[in-house]
C-alpha positions as CSV (number, residue, x, y, z in Angstrom):
1,M,149.9,118.7,7.8
2,S,152.8,116.5,6.7
3,T,152.7,112.7,6.5
4,S,155.0,112.4,9.6
5,D,152.7,114.7,11.5
6,K,149.6,112.6,10.5
7,K,151.4,109.5,11.8
8,G,152.3,111.2,15.0
9,A,148.7,112.3,15.6
10,A,147.5,108.7,15.0
11,S,150.1,107.4,17.5
12,V,148.9,109.9,20.1
13,F,145.3,108.9,19.5
14,I,146.1,105.2,19.8
15,E,148.2,105.7,22.9
16,N,145.5,107.8,24.6
17,F,142.8,105.3,23.5
18,K,144.8,102.5,25.2
19,R,145.1,104.5,28.4
20,I,141.4,105.3,28.7
21,P,140.8,102.8,31.5
22,F,143.8,104.2,33.5
23,S,142.9,107.8,32.8
24,F,139.3,107.1,33.9
25,R,140.7,105.4,37.1
26,D,142.9,108.4,37.8
27,A,140.1,110.9,37.2
28,F,137.8,108.9,39.5
29,S,140.0,108.0,42.4
30,R,142.2,111.1,42.9
31,H,144.9,108.8,44.4
32,D,147.2,106.0,43.4
33,I,145.6,102.5,43.1
34,P,146.6,100.5,45.0
35,P,148.3,102.9,47.4
36,E,151.8,101.8,48.4
37,S,153.3,104.2,50.9
38,E,151.9,105.3,54.2
39,R,151.1,108.7,52.8
40,E,149.3,107.3,49.7
41,K,147.2,105.0,52.0
42,A,146.3,108.0,54.1
43,A,145.5,110.1,51.1
44,A,143.3,107.3,49.6
45,V,141.1,107.3,52.7
46,F,141.2,111.1,53.2
47,S,140.3,112.0,49.7
48,N,137.6,109.4,49.0
49,F,134.0,110.4,49.4
50,F,132.9,106.9,50.5
51,L,135.9,106.5,52.9
52,H,136.4,109.9,54.4
53,L,134.4,109.2,57.5
54,H,137.2,106.8,58.5
55,P,140.3,108.0,60.3
56,T,143.5,107.4,58.2
57,R,144.9,105.2,61.0
58,V,143.2,103.3,63.8
59,S,144.4,101.7,67.0
60,S,145.6,98.1,66.5
61,H,143.4,97.3,69.6
62,V,140.1,98.1,67.8
63,V,140.7,95.9,64.8
64,K,140.9,92.8,66.9
65,P,137.7,90.8,66.1
66,T,137.3,89.9,69.8
67,Y,136.9,93.6,70.7
68,T,134.1,94.9,68.5
69,L,132.9,91.6,67.1
70,G,132.0,93.5,64.0
71,L,128.6,94.3,65.4
72,G,128.5,98.0,64.5
73,L,129.4,97.2,60.9
74,M,126.7,94.5,60.8
75,C,124.1,97.1,61.8
76,V,125.1,99.4,58.9
77,F,125.3,96.5,56.4
78,L,122.0,95.0,57.4
79,F,120.4,98.5,57.0
80,L,121.9,98.7,53.5
81,I,120.6,95.2,52.6
82,L,117.2,96.3,53.9
83,G,117.3,99.4,51.8
84,V,118.2,97.6,48.6
85,T,115.7,94.7,49.0
86,G,113.0,97.2,50.2
87,V,113.4,99.2,47.0
88,V,112.9,96.0,44.9
89,L,109.8,95.1,46.9
90,M,108.3,98.6,46.5
91,I,108.1,97.9,42.7
92,Y,105.5,95.2,43.3
93,Y,103.9,96.1,46.6
94,I,100.5,97.8,46.6
95,P,99.9,99.9,49.8
96,H,96.1,99.3,50.0
97,V,94.1,97.0,52.2
98,D,92.5,95.5,49.1
99,G,95.7,94.8,47.3
100,A,98.5,94.6,49.9
101,Y,98.1,90.9,50.8
102,A,97.6,89.9,47.1
103,S,100.7,91.8,46.1
104,V,102.8,90.1,48.8
105,K,101.5,86.7,47.5
106,N,102.3,87.8,44.0
107,I,105.9,88.7,45.0
108,R,106.2,85.4,46.8
109,Y,104.8,83.0,44.2
110,A,104.8,84.8,40.8
111,V,107.8,87.1,40.7
112,T,111.0,85.5,39.7
113,G,113.3,85.5,42.8
114,G,110.6,87.3,44.7
115,K,110.4,84.8,47.6
116,F,114.2,85.1,48.1
117,V,114.1,88.9,48.2
118,I,111.2,89.0,50.6
119,N,112.9,86.4,52.8
120,V,116.1,88.4,52.8
121,H,114.2,91.6,53.7
122,R,112.3,89.9,56.5
123,W,115.3,88.1,58.2
124,S,117.5,91.2,57.8
125,A,114.9,93.3,59.7
126,H,114.9,90.8,62.5
127,G,118.7,90.4,62.3
128,M,119.2,94.2,62.5
129,V,117.1,94.4,65.7
130,L,119.1,91.6,67.3
131,V,122.5,93.0,66.2
132,V,121.7,96.5,67.3
133,L,120.8,95.1,70.8
134,L,124.1,93.1,70.8
135,H,126.0,96.2,69.6
136,M,124.6,98.2,72.5
137,M,125.7,95.5,74.9
138,R,129.3,95.5,73.4
139,V,129.5,99.3,73.7
140,F,128.3,99.3,77.3
141,Y,130.3,96.4,78.6
142,T,133.5,97.9,77.1
143,G,132.8,101.2,78.8
144,S,132.6,102.9,75.4
145,Y,129.9,105.3,76.5
146,K,132.3,107.3,78.7
147,A,133.6,110.8,77.9
148,P,133.9,112.1,75.3
149,R,131.4,109.7,73.8
150,E,128.4,110.4,75.9
151,F,126.5,112.2,73.1
152,N,127.2,109.4,70.7
153,W,125.9,106.9,73.2
154,M,122.6,108.9,73.3
155,I,122.5,108.8,69.5
156,G,122.9,105.0,69.8
157,V,119.9,104.8,72.1
158,V,117.9,106.8,69.6
159,L,119.0,104.5,66.8
160,L,117.8,101.5,68.9
161,S,114.4,103.1,69.2
162,L,114.3,104.0,65.5
163,T,115.3,100.4,64.5
164,L,112.5,99.0,66.6
165,A,110.1,101.4,65.0
166,L,111.4,100.6,61.5
167,S,110.8,96.9,62.1
168,F,107.5,97.4,63.7
169,T,106.1,99.6,60.9
170,G,107.1,97.0,58.4
171,Y,105.3,94.3,60.3
172,L,101.8,95.4,59.2
173,L,102.6,95.7,55.4
174,P,101.8,92.0,54.4
175,Y,98.4,92.6,56.0
176,D,97.9,89.0,57.0
177,Q,96.4,87.7,60.3
178,L,99.8,87.7,62.0
179,A,100.5,91.3,61.0
180,Y,97.0,92.6,61.8
181,W,96.7,91.2,65.3
182,A,100.3,92.0,66.2
183,M,99.6,95.6,65.2
184,T,96.5,95.5,67.3
185,I,98.5,94.5,70.3
186,G,101.1,97.2,69.5
187,A,98.3,99.9,69.1
188,N,96.8,98.8,72.5
189,I,100.2,99.2,74.1
190,A,100.4,102.7,72.7
191,G,97.0,103.5,74.1
192,S,97.7,102.0,77.5
193,L,98.0,105.4,79.1
194,T,94.2,105.3,79.3
195,E,94.5,102.8,82.2
196,L,96.1,105.5,84.3
197,T,93.6,108.2,83.3
198,D,90.7,105.8,84.0
199,A,92.1,105.0,87.4
200,I,92.3,108.7,88.4
201,G,88.9,109.5,86.7
202,V,90.0,112.1,84.1
203,T,89.5,110.1,80.9
204,K,86.2,111.8,80.0
205,F,88.1,115.1,80.1
206,F,91.5,114.1,78.8
207,D,92.4,110.8,77.1
208,P,96.0,111.0,75.9
209,G,96.1,107.2,75.5
210,K,93.3,107.2,72.9
211,L,94.8,110.2,71.2
212,Q,98.2,108.5,71.0
213,K,96.6,105.3,69.6
214,Q,94.6,107.2,67.0
215,L,97.6,109.2,65.9
216,I,99.5,106.0,65.2
217,I,96.9,103.9,63.5
218,G,94.6,106.7,62.2
219,G,91.5,105.5,64.0
220,N,90.3,103.1,66.7
221,T,91.1,99.9,64.7
222,I,93.7,98.9,62.1
223,G,92.6,99.8,58.6
224,E,93.4,101.7,55.4
225,P,94.7,104.8,57.3
226,S,96.9,102.6,59.4
227,L,98.4,100.9,56.3
228,I,99.2,104.2,54.7
229,R,100.7,105.6,57.8
230,F,102.9,102.6,58.4
231,Y,103.9,102.4,54.7
232,F,105.0,106.1,54.7
233,L,106.9,105.7,58.0
234,H,108.5,102.5,56.8
235,V,109.7,103.4,53.3
236,I,110.3,107.1,53.6
237,F,110.4,108.8,57.0
238,L,112.2,106.3,59.2
239,P,114.9,105.3,56.6
240,I,115.7,109.0,56.0
241,V,115.9,109.7,59.7
242,I,117.9,106.6,60.5
243,S,120.4,107.4,57.6
244,I,120.9,110.9,59.1
245,F,121.5,109.5,62.6
246,I,123.8,106.8,61.3
247,G,125.8,109.4,59.5
248,V,126.1,111.6,62.7
249,H,126.9,108.4,64.7
250,L,129.8,107.5,62.4
251,W,131.0,111.1,62.2
252,R,131.1,111.4,66.0
253,I,133.1,108.2,66.3
254,T,135.9,109.8,64.3
255,K,135.6,113.2,66.0
256,D,135.5,111.6,69.5
257,G,138.9,109.9,68.8
258,G,137.8,106.7,67.0
259,L,136.6,103.6,68.7
260,S,137.3,103.3,72.4
261,K,140.5,101.6,73.6
262,P,142.3,101.2,76.9
263,L,143.9,104.4,78.1
264,D,147.3,102.8,78.1
265,N,147.1,102.6,74.3
266,K,146.0,106.2,73.7
267,Q,147.9,107.9,70.9
268,F,149.4,110.8,72.8
269,T,150.9,111.0,76.2
270,E,149.4,113.6,78.6
271,S,152.4,115.9,78.4
272,V,153.5,117.9,75.5
273,N,156.9,119.6,75.3
274,P,156.3,123.4,75.2
275,D,159.3,123.8,73.0
276,D,157.4,121.8,70.3
277,E,154.9,124.6,70.0
278,K,157.8,126.7,68.6
279,S,158.3,124.2,65.7
280,P,159.2,126.2,62.6
281,N,156.5,124.5,60.5
282,P,153.7,123.2,62.8
283,D,150.9,123.4,60.2
284,K,151.9,120.6,57.9
285,T,148.9,119.1,56.1
286,Y,150.1,115.7,57.1
287,G,148.6,116.4,60.5
288,L,145.1,116.5,59.0
289,M,145.6,112.9,57.8
290,S,147.0,111.7,61.1
291,L,150.4,111.2,59.6
292,I,152.2,113.3,62.2
293,R,155.9,112.9,61.7
294,G,158.5,115.6,62.6
295,N,156.8,118.9,62.4
296,T,154.0,119.1,65.0
297,P,153.7,119.7,68.7
298,Q,153.0,116.0,69.2
299,V,156.3,114.9,67.9
300,G,158.0,112.4,70.2
301,N,154.7,111.7,71.9
302,Y,153.1,109.7,69.1
303,S,152.3,106.2,70.1
304,D,152.8,103.9,67.1
305,D,150.3,101.3,68.1
306,T,148.2,102.2,65.1
307,V,147.7,100.5,61.7
308,P,146.7,102.1,58.4
309,T,142.9,102.1,57.7
310,W,143.9,101.0,54.2
311,P,143.9,98.0,53.9
312,N,143.4,96.7,57.5
313,V,140.0,98.2,58.3
314,L,138.7,98.0,54.7
315,L,139.4,94.3,54.5
316,A,137.6,93.8,57.8
317,E,134.6,95.7,56.6
318,G,134.5,93.7,53.4
319,A,134.6,90.4,55.4
320,V,131.8,91.5,57.7
321,F,129.7,92.6,54.7
322,I,130.2,89.2,53.0
323,F,129.3,87.5,56.3
324,C,126.1,89.4,56.6
325,L,125.1,88.8,53.0
326,A,125.9,85.1,53.2
327,A,124.1,84.6,56.5
328,M,120.9,86.4,55.3
329,S,121.1,84.5,52.0
330,L,121.5,81.1,53.6
331,L,118.7,81.8,56.1
332,S,116.4,82.9,53.3
333,L,117.1,79.7,51.3
334,F,116.1,77.4,54.1
335,F,113.4,79.4,56.0
336,D,110.5,81.4,54.4
337,A,109.2,84.5,56.0
338,P,105.8,83.7,57.6
339,L,102.6,84.6,55.7
340,K,99.2,83.6,57.2
341,E,95.7,84.2,55.9
342,L,94.4,87.6,54.8
343,A,93.7,89.8,57.8
344,N,90.3,89.4,59.2
345,P,89.2,91.8,62.0
346,S,86.3,89.5,63.0
347,V,88.5,86.5,63.7
348,P,91.1,87.4,66.3
349,E,94.2,85.4,66.7
350,N,94.4,83.6,70.1
351,P,97.0,84.1,71.3
352,A,97.6,87.4,69.5
353,K,101.3,88.2,70.0
354,A,103.4,91.2,69.2
355,P,106.8,90.9,67.3
356,W,109.4,89.0,69.4
357,Y,111.2,92.1,70.5
358,F,108.0,93.4,72.1
359,L,106.9,90.2,73.7
360,G,108.7,91.1,77.0
361,L,106.6,94.3,77.1
362,Q,103.5,92.3,76.3
363,E,104.2,90.1,79.3
364,L,104.4,93.2,81.5
365,V,101.3,94.7,79.9
366,S,99.4,91.6,81.0
367,Y,100.0,92.8,84.6
368,S,99.4,96.5,84.0
369,A,98.9,98.2,80.6
370,F,100.3,101.5,81.8
371,V,103.3,100.2,83.7
372,G,104.2,97.6,81.0
373,G,103.4,99.8,78.0
374,I,104.5,103.3,79.1
375,L,106.3,103.4,82.5
376,V,108.8,100.6,82.1
377,P,109.9,101.6,78.5
378,S,110.2,105.2,79.6
379,I,112.3,104.3,82.6
380,T,114.5,102.0,80.5
381,V,115.2,104.7,77.8
382,L,115.8,107.4,80.4
383,G,118.1,105.1,82.3
384,L,120.1,104.2,79.2
385,M,120.4,107.9,78.3
386,L,121.7,108.9,81.8
387,I,124.3,106.1,82.2
388,P,127.3,108.1,80.9
389,F,126.3,111.1,83.0
390,L,126.0,109.1,86.2
391,D,129.1,107.1,85.6
392,R,132.0,109.6,85.3
393,E,134.8,107.2,86.1
394,L,137.2,107.4,83.2
395,H,139.2,104.2,83.9
396,D,138.6,100.9,82.3
397,V,137.5,102.4,79.0
398,G,137.9,99.8,76.3
399,V,138.1,96.9,78.8
400,W,135.5,94.2,78.7
401,F,133.4,94.3,81.9
402,S,136.0,96.5,83.5
403,G,138.1,93.4,84.3
404,S,137.6,90.7,86.9
405,K,135.6,92.8,89.3
406,G,133.1,93.6,86.7
407,I,132.8,90.0,85.6
408,S,131.9,89.1,89.2
409,V,129.2,91.8,89.3
410,V,127.8,90.5,85.9
411,K,127.6,86.9,87.2
412,R,126.0,87.9,90.5
413,S,123.6,90.3,88.9
414,A,122.6,87.8,86.2
415,A,121.9,85.2,88.9
416,Y,119.9,87.6,91.0
417,G,117.9,88.9,88.0
418,F,117.1,85.4,86.7
419,F,116.0,83.9,90.0
420,S,114.0,86.9,91.2
421,L,112.1,87.1,87.9
422,V,111.5,83.3,87.8
423,V,110.2,83.2,91.4
424,L,108.0,86.3,90.9
425,I,106.5,85.0,87.6
426,A,105.9,81.5,89.1
427,F,104.3,83.0,92.1
428,T,102.0,85.2,90.0
429,I,101.0,82.2,87.8
430,K,100.4,79.9,90.8
431,F,98.7,82.3,93.2
432,G,97.5,85.3,91.1
433,W,97.9,88.9,92.2
434,L,95.9,91.6,94.1
435,R,92.9,91.4,91.8
436,S,92.5,87.7,92.4
437,W,92.7,88.1,96.2
438,F,90.7,91.3,96.5
439,P,88.3,91.8,93.6
440,G,87.3,95.2,94.8
441,V,90.7,96.7,95.1
442,P,90.9,100.2,93.3
443,Q,92.6,100.2,89.9
444,I,95.2,102.8,91.0
445,V,96.4,100.2,93.6
446,I,96.8,97.6,90.8
447,I,98.8,100.2,88.8
448,A,101.0,101.0,91.8
449,I,101.6,97.4,93.0
450,N,101.8,94.7,90.4
451,P,104.6,92.3,89.2
452,A,106.0,94.9,86.8
453,T,106.5,97.5,89.5
454,V,107.8,94.9,91.9
455,I,110.4,94.0,89.2
456,I,111.5,97.7,89.0
457,G,111.8,97.8,92.8
458,L,113.8,94.6,93.0
459,F,116.2,95.8,90.3
460,A,116.6,99.3,92.0
461,L,117.4,97.6,95.3
462,W,120.1,95.5,93.6
463,Y,121.6,98.6,91.9
464,F,121.9,100.5,95.2
465,K,123.3,97.4,96.9
466,I,126.1,97.1,94.4
467,L,126.7,100.9,94.6
468,K,127.0,100.8,98.4
469,E,129.1,97.6,98.4
470,T,131.7,98.8,95.8
471,G,131.4,102.6,95.9
472,S,131.7,102.5,92.1
473,M,129.2,104.0,89.7
474,R,130.7,101.9,86.9
475,L,130.1,98.6,88.7
476,A,126.6,99.7,89.8
477,S,125.9,100.6,86.1
478,I,127.1,97.2,85.1
479,A,124.7,95.6,87.6
480,A,121.8,97.6,86.3
481,F,122.5,97.0,82.7
482,T,122.9,93.2,83.3
483,L,119.5,93.2,85.0
484,F,118.0,94.9,82.0
485,V,119.5,92.3,79.7
486,I,118.4,89.4,81.8
487,G,114.9,90.9,82.3
488,F,114.5,91.4,78.6
489,A,115.7,87.8,77.9
490,V,113.5,86.1,80.5
491,L,110.3,88.1,79.8
492,T,110.8,87.6,76.0
493,Y,111.2,83.8,76.6
494,V,108.0,83.6,78.7
495,G,106.0,85.7,76.2
496,T,107.3,83.7,73.3
497,F,107.2,80.1,74.5
498,L,105.2,79.9,77.7
499,R,102.1,81.9,76.9
500,G,99.2,80.4,75.0
501,P,95.5,81.2,74.4
502,N,94.1,83.9,76.6
503,W,97.7,84.5,77.7
504,E,97.5,81.5,80.0
505,F,100.7,79.7,81.0
506,F,101.6,76.5,79.3
507,W,104.9,74.5,79.5
508,L,104.4,73.3,75.9
509,Q,102.4,74.4,72.9
510,S,101.0,70.8,72.6
511,Q,99.1,71.6,75.8
512,W,97.1,74.4,74.3
513,P,93.3,73.7,74.3
514,G,92.1,72.3,70.9
515,I,95.6,71.0,69.9
516,H,95.9,67.3,69.7
517,F,98.8,65.1,68.5
518,D,97.7,61.6,67.4
């Protein structure tokens, strides 16, 4: 090799060495960074593993913050934060009744940054439950459950149930007094079917309530089998199942035409010129990336009310993620996750309360275990699942509350639900119920006629009144869903703030027996 060739090889080496960062970027990204043209932006989304669930373009309507409120993204990001902080906590946590509480205290007081991580994990779990509920409200009130999104709505209902289960199973893991007795309440709710079998006299032959309770906690009381079950469900089973359902949920959003929007803004008009089907080159790959320009049957019918996903949607997603992370961090800096004394089965909490999202059910359970613990939750889940199949009206998709007529129904339904619940609960507290008036009344009558069943009846009457008055399944559905929201809020408030020892009614916690303020 001549001297000039040696110098040339050295130059090539130096040049290639300098270009290593750019060559690595090109090998990783498979598209230009940053993308400049419309086609490059579409290719960047289409060819990226982490972005390919996105459409390449989205309606300008759905990127308005006032439409989605970013709630769906918050659900996903809070789940990711829970996953990351949960993995860190798993390094130190001991899933054993003799070590669980001590390991949590160790994380909290001895591990560097442990208190912050455990706080972020705890508040993110509560935040995810709240945001999933709010996301469901957004989807419902904008009519986003309508065809072709019925199946995705059902997946959303399943995800709501799984989110509650994920938070509930994590509640026991600190194994303190709060966790132990909250889990005891939850286990008793699960076993409430026994009330019905007792009433009809078949419990000695068949006791599904006891069986259900034992399957959940691994015995008759909370203990080592319960902790192992909840730990497995919380860190392995439920996160995997939720991840799968979230993936399907996001995939279906894309396949169902993206996020909902008013029909006036749909991308294609209803008619397609038959001559376009004879286009000489109708199978351009641009069509796969939603960049339809000049060679497809949709030419001339394309509505340009869309914006590229890159950078509009990606910037919005980044902003929502930063907001979630900042909110959870600030919350964790100022408020510590609760941790009471080590769980003691011989010293019950009074009042023993379930997590806040089950306190509404606990209030209903105080009237009837079966109705509050089994019947009402089953009717609620079934009703939510059936909404898109009962309401087949395709107008008002993507319109908050279906416009002014829906807003009127929301206001009237909220007022009706609030006052009927307050009056019913006040009457029950003041005058009691059937058992107080007729001590010998059969239990089956108590199950059939109690404040919880009266609430169901009152709500059903209002639903059919709105249906008869308006002739619209959409407006009747809005009325029913509003009653569900108001019922959840009122019952949760009563269970949280107005119930004290022995589940008695108190206006203030300072009025509880044994509490004195000097």
